[in-house]
C-alpha positions as CSV (number, residue, x, y, z in Angstrom):
1,X,47.8,145.9,97.8
2,X,45.5,143.6,95.8
3,X,44.6,146.4,93.3
4,X,41.1,146.1,91.9
5,X,40.2,147.0,88.3
6,X,38.3,150.0,89.8
7,X,41.4,151.3,91.6
8,X,43.5,150.7,88.5
9,X,41.1,152.8,86.4
10,X,41.0,155.6,89.0
11,X,44.8,155.8,89.1
12,X,45.0,155.8,85.3
13,X,42.4,158.5,85.2
14,X,44.3,160.5,87.7
15,X,47.5,160.3,85.7
16,X,45.7,161.3,82.5
17,X,44.1,164.2,84.4
18,X,47.6,165.3,85.7
19,X,48.8,165.6,82.1
20,X,46.0,168.0,81.3
21,X,46.5,170.0,84.5
22,X,50.2,170.4,83.9
23,X,49.6,171.6,80.4
24,X,47.3,174.4,81.6
25,X,48.8,175.4,84.9
26,X,50.3,178.9,85.0
27,X,48.9,179.7,81.5
28,X,46.7,182.7,82.6
29,X,43.4,180.9,81.7
30,X,40.1,182.7,81.4
31,X,38.0,182.2,84.5
32,X,34.2,181.9,84.4
33,X,32.0,182.1,87.5
34,X,29.3,179.4,87.8
35,X,25.9,180.1,89.2
36,X,27.2,179.4,92.8
37,X,29.9,182.0,92.2
38,X,32.7,179.4,92.2
39,X,35.3,179.7,89.4
40,X,35.8,177.3,86.5
41,X,38.3,177.2,83.7
42,X,38.8,175.3,80.5
43,X,41.3,173.1,82.4
44,X,38.5,172.0,84.9
45,X,36.2,171.0,82.1
46,X,38.8,169.3,79.9
47,X,40.3,167.4,82.8
48,X,36.9,166.0,83.8
49,X,36.1,165.0,80.2
50,X,39.4,163.0,80.1
51,X,38.5,161.2,83.4
52,X,34.9,160.6,82.3
53,X,36.0,159.2,79.0
54,X,38.4,156.7,80.5
55,X,36.0,155.5,83.1
56,X,33.1,155.3,80.7
57,X,35.1,153.2,78.3
58,X,36.1,150.7,81.0
59,X,32.8,150.7,82.9
60,X,30.0,151.8,80.6
61,X,27.2,150.7,83.0
62,X,28.5,152.8,85.9
63,X,27.0,156.1,86.9
64,X,29.0,159.3,87.0
65,X,28.7,162.5,89.1
66,X,31.1,165.2,88.0
67,X,31.7,168.7,89.3
68,X,31.8,170.1,85.7
69,X,30.0,167.7,83.4
70,X,27.1,166.7,85.6
71,X,25.4,163.5,86.5
72,X,24.4,160.4,84.6
73,X,22.9,157.1,85.8
74,X,23.3,158.4,89.4
75,X,21.1,155.5,90.7
76,X,23.5,152.9,89.3
77,X,25.0,150.4,91.7
78,X,28.4,151.8,91.0
79,X,28.7,155.6,91.0
80,X,31.9,157.6,90.3
81,X,32.4,160.9,92.1
82,X,34.8,163.3,90.5
83,X,36.2,166.8,91.1
84,X,38.7,167.3,88.3
85,X,40.4,170.3,90.0
86,X,39.4,170.6,93.7
87,X,40.8,174.0,94.5
88,X,40.3,175.9,91.3
89,X,41.0,179.2,93.1
90,X,44.4,177.9,94.0
91,X,44.9,176.7,90.4
92,X,44.0,180.1,89.0
93,X,46.2,182.0,91.5
94,X,49.0,179.6,90.7
95,X,49.8,178.0,94.0
96,X,49.9,174.2,94.3
97,X,47.1,173.4,96.8
98,X,44.7,171.8,94.3
99,X,44.0,168.2,93.4
100,X,42.0,165.8,91.4
101,X,39.6,163.8,93.4
102,X,38.2,160.5,92.1
103,X,36.1,158.1,94.2
104,X,33.8,155.1,93.6
105,X,30.7,154.5,95.5
106,X,29.0,151.0,95.5
107,X,25.4,151.1,96.7
108,X,26.0,154.0,98.9
109,X,29.3,152.9,100.3
110,X,32.6,154.5,99.3
111,X,35.1,151.8,98.2
112,X,37.8,153.4,96.1
113,X,39.6,156.8,96.4
114,X,42.4,158.6,94.6
115,X,43.6,162.0,95.5
116,X,46.2,163.4,93.1
117,X,48.0,166.7,93.5
118,X,50.3,166.8,90.5
119,X,51.9,170.2,91.1
120,X,52.3,169.7,94.8
121,X,53.7,166.3,94.0
122,X,51.6,163.8,95.9
123,X,49.2,161.0,95.1
124,X,47.3,159.1,97.8
125,X,45.0,156.2,97.1
126,X,43.1,153.4,98.8
127,X,40.4,150.8,98.4
128,X,38.3,149.8,101.3
129,X,39.7,146.9,103.3
130,X,43.1,146.9,101.4
131,X,45.0,149.8,103.1
132,X,46.0,153.3,102.0
133,X,49.1,154.4,100.1
134,X,50.9,157.7,99.5
135,X,53.4,157.9,96.6
136,X,53.6,154.1,96.6
137,X,54.2,153.7,100.3
138,X,51.7,152.3,102.8
139,X,50.4,154.8,105.3
140,X,48.7,154.6,108.7
141,X,47.1,157.1,111.0
142,X,48.7,158.1,114.3
143,X,48.1,156.4,117.7
144,X,47.8,159.7,119.7
145,X,44.8,159.3,122.1
146,X,44.7,162.6,123.9
147,X,43.5,166.0,122.6
148,X,46.3,167.7,124.6
149,X,48.8,165.8,122.4
150,X,47.1,166.1,119.1
151,X,47.5,168.3,116.0
152,X,44.2,169.7,114.6
153,X,43.8,171.2,111.1
154,X,40.7,173.3,110.2
155,X,39.5,173.8,106.7
156,X,36.6,175.8,105.5
157,X,34.7,176.7,108.7
158,X,32.4,179.5,107.6
159,X,29.2,177.8,108.8
160,X,30.8,176.7,112.0
161,X,32.0,180.2,112.6
162,X,28.5,181.7,112.1
163,X,26.9,179.5,114.8
164,X,27.2,178.3,118.4
165,X,29.7,175.6,117.4
166,X,32.4,178.3,117.0
167,X,32.9,178.7,120.7
168,X,33.0,174.9,121.2
169,X,35.6,174.7,118.4
170,X,37.6,177.4,120.2
171,X,37.6,175.4,123.4
172,X,38.8,172.3,121.5
173,X,41.6,174.3,119.8
174,X,42.6,175.7,123.2
175,X,43.2,172.1,124.4
176,X,45.2,170.9,121.4
177,X,48.9,170.7,121.2
178,X,49.1,172.2,117.7
179,X,46.7,174.0,115.4
180,X,47.1,174.5,111.7
181,X,44.9,175.1,108.6
182,X,46.5,173.0,105.9
183,X,43.3,172.8,103.9
184,X,42.1,171.0,100.8
185,X,43.6,167.6,100.1
186,X,46.7,168.2,102.2
187,X,45.4,167.9,105.7
188,X,43.7,164.6,104.8
189,X,46.9,163.2,103.3
190,X,48.7,164.3,106.5
191,X,46.1,162.7,108.7
192,X,46.2,159.4,106.8
193,X,50.0,159.4,107.0
194,X,50.0,159.9,110.8
195,X,51.4,163.4,110.6
196,X,48.4,165.1,112.2
197,X,45.4,163.7,114.1
198,X,42.2,165.6,113.4
199,X,40.6,167.5,110.5
200,X,37.5,169.6,110.9
201,X,35.5,171.3,108.1
202,X,32.0,172.7,108.0
203,X,31.5,173.6,104.4
204,X,32.4,170.9,101.8
205,X,30.8,169.1,98.9
206,X,30.8,165.3,98.7
207,X,32.9,165.5,95.5
208,X,35.6,167.3,97.5
209,X,36.0,164.7,100.2
210,X,34.7,161.3,98.9
211,X,38.1,159.9,97.8
212,X,39.7,161.3,101.0
213,X,37.2,159.6,103.1
214,X,38.2,156.2,101.6
215,X,41.9,157.0,102.1
216,X,41.5,158.1,105.7
217,X,39.4,155.1,106.7
218,X,41.6,152.6,104.8
219,X,44.6,154.1,106.8
220,X,42.8,153.2,110.0
221,X,41.0,156.5,110.7
222,X,37.4,157.6,111.0
223,X,35.6,160.0,108.7
224,X,32.1,161.4,109.5
225,X,30.2,164.6,109.3
226,X,29.8,166.9,112.3
227,X,26.9,164.8,113.5
228,X,28.9,161.6,113.4
229,X,27.2,160.2,110.2
230,X,29.0,158.4,107.4
231,X,29.5,160.3,104.2
232,X,26.6,160.4,101.7
233,X,25.9,162.4,98.5
234,X,24.4,165.1,100.8
235,X,27.4,165.4,103.2
236,X,28.5,169.0,103.8
237,X,30.8,168.8,106.8
238,X,33.7,166.7,108.1
239,X,35.2,165.4,111.3
240,X,38.1,163.1,110.3
241,X,40.4,161.7,112.9
242,X,42.9,158.9,113.7
243,X,39.8,157.0,115.2
244,X,41.1,157.1,118.8
245,X,40.1,160.8,119.1
246,X,36.9,160.7,117.1
247,X,34.2,160.4,119.8
248,X,35.8,163.0,122.0
249,X,36.1,165.4,119.1
250,X,32.5,165.0,118.2
251,X,31.4,165.4,121.8
252,X,33.6,168.5,122.2
253,X,32.0,170.1,119.1
254,X,28.6,169.3,120.6
255,X,26.9,168.4,117.3
256,X,25.9,164.9,118.1
């Protein structure tokens, strides 16, 4: 991979974040509830400050949109999107399904993504047009082209479950070869590496999935919302596939 200064910075920031996370993990930290009732710990805040400091030092003119420390220069041509610990509930309850998500958007297009899960033991990364990598190895989505042969993973589906889309999702699940709910970073890593074929989520934040969108698409997949639209700062749902299945999945869910 022809590694850009942007990807190099994101990887360095992810490694620095991992050092903070490992220092705090399983330390019985105090948990505070934010206004939206989601949890935050000192580890979340300190991790984001480390990432923000490194990126700000290298690219002082870039914007920053962080889960914990907020937004600055959000209208800049280059905007970093960061969730320091995506999966704080898992972090607090001491199981390893949490990650650091770092992405770079250029004029509305996602171009760099790093997804680091230091306790689980994986790091995936990509830059648009240059391929995707998992733990230093190039990865590629599967070539499965039939729902009946595919593996689907569902994530947070509360909104889907509350509406008419739930029955359509059920019919899609009924057709699939295998159904799991790997969740969080993990099912996107599996998708990009060709281990599963479809990921569906109806309740996400762009900070949760921006880096993963870059990784999946750089690995040859497709990544949209439930209406088939490319990710934006307002994105709240995901259909991610190996590309071959994308249109059929969207049509089956009936949201287009």
